[in-house]
C-alpha positions, 0 to 999 in steps of 0.5 A, a space after each residue: 323145171 322146163 318142161 312144164 314151161 314149154 310144153 303145150 299140152 300137160 296133163 296132171 295127175 292128181 291121187 286121192 291123198 292130195 284130194 281127201 283129207 284123212 282126218 275127216 274124209 272130206 275134200 281138203 279145200 285147201 290144197 285144192 284152192 291152191 292148186 287151182 292157182 298153180 293150174 290158172 297161171 298155166 293157163 294163162 300162159 297159153 298153155 292146156 291142162 288136162 287133169 287126170 282125178 282120184 278121190 270119188 270113191 273116198 269121197 263115197 264113202 264117207 257118203 255112205 257112211 262106209 268109211 271103216 268097213 272093208 269094200 268089194 268091187 261092189 262097195 267100191 262101186 257104190 261110193 263111186 257114184 256117189 262121191 263123184 259129184 261131190 268130187 265135181 263139186 270140190 273141182 268146180 269151187 277151186 276153179 270158179 275164182 279163175 274163171 276156169 270150166 271144169 268139164 267131168 270125162 268118165 273112162 273105162 279101159 275100153 275108151 283108150 284102148 277100143 279104137 272107135 272108143 278112143 277116137 270118140 273120147 279123143 275128140 271130146 277132150 279136144 273141144 273141151 281143149 280148144 274151148 279152154 276148159 280144163 278136162 277133169 278125167 277119172 276112172 268109170 269105178 261105177 261101171 269097170 269090173 277087175 277085168 276091164 279096169 287100169 287097176 291105177 290112174 298113174 296108168 289112166 293118166 299116161 293114156 290120156 297123154 297118149 291119146 290126147 298128145 300131150 308133152 308132158 305127164 305129171 305124177 304128182 306124189 307124197 315123195 320128190 321123185 325117184 331115189 336110187 333106195 327108199 329115202 325112208 331106209 337108206 341114207 344114203 340114197 341119192 336122188 335122180 333129177 333126170 331118167 334119160 331111158 328107162 332101164 332095167 337099172 330104172 325098173 329095180 329101183 321102182 319096183 324094190 327100194 321105192 316100192 312103196 315111195 307114191 301113194 297108189 295101187 303100186 307106188 312107184 312102181 307103176 309111176 315108172 310104168 306110167 313113164 313107159 307108156 307115155 314115153 312110147 308116145 313122146 310124152 315126158 313125164 315128171 315125178 314131184 311132190 304133191 302136197 305143197 300149195 303150189 306143186 307145179 310152181 314148186 317144181 318150177 322153181 326148182 324143187 326137187 323132181 324126177 324128170 323121164 324123157 321122152 325121145 321123140 314128139 308126140 305126133 311122130 309117135 302117134 304117125 309110126 304107131 299108126 304105119 309099123 304098129 297095126 294091122 291094116 283092116 281093108 283099103 281106100 281108092 282114091 283119085 289122083 286129086 286126093 292122092 296129091 292133096 294127102 302126099 302135101 299134108 291134107 285129110 282125106 275126104 269121101 269126094 277122093 275116094 274111089 273104090 272101097 275095099 274089105 269089111 272094116 270099122 270105124 278107127 280101124 286102121 286101113 291102107 291108102 292107094 292110088 289108083 294105080 295100086 300103090 300104097 300112099 298111106 295107111 290111117 284110121 277112118 272115121 266111118 266103117 266100110 258100108 257106110 264109106 261107100 255109100 259116101 264115096 264121091 261125095 261132098 262132105 256137106 253131103 254126108 249126113 244126108 245120106 247117112 242121117 248123122 256124121 263123124 265129121 267131114 273126113 273118111 282120114 282126118 290128118 292127123 289119122 294119117 301116115 304116109 307111106 312115101 
């Protein structure tokens, strides 16, 4: 599968059915060992990989003696609290022989839906990936309530892929992709190797005949929902059989899978989202030097800001205008309006002395800026 070889940044979602031995309720170390080798091979090519991992609740059930009980939300949260350390220990054991470091990251819905927290979470992931670490992400089941849950790790994985600008989202399933009908019931069902557009016909395949295909809260339907989120962010999705010892290598070598294409790049999709989907909460007026720097693809530094307009918070979208009032760009600010007023005109090195903290040297980073002209 060429997408696995060419993608710069990959998110792999691993479900409980792969991580946990259903007979014993313990971590499936044999599968994890083989999968870690798969991951190490990809990282050795210079690609970055992040894992979205289920399994904390399943492992915690066994640890707390709750394996045979139906759990309500508080019971699931207790199991997650007891199972998180087991889950991370299993990943660490699998990664260690390859010299890979696992870093746990627990997210709630607000971390990907609230822009200020989204910026913070993204910054952390970027640092971990730049250091060669493999972030292991899971929903913070110990804290999340039913009202603020992702609902399934397919959707969480898509949101994480969107957050970090991934090129490829890999959803490991108990089936080798999308079919025109349920292959376990219809011998004439055809495997769909490539989806170029997510149409109502594809939704019908996933939500009807394929509803039970794939472990999770919605089977194949949730995977197509995740693929749609990823595609909007410029990220392709690969659905493939996870139960194989090295599922990524198997897919690369021609193993059956479904690739769902994206029609833009992650960077272009992100810039389009900033430019057209967010309502500006204020404005920053910049001098001629800052205006020229922005048009050349640079970040907005406090030194170039001449005025702060409106009452915006960290992570909000703001307009950037020149001193003649013309809109130059739109972007996500790393400081709220009050702090922006305090540091405007300053060199970046003076931010911490004035505020007592720093969220970085830029008011708006170039990555979070969409030019208007």
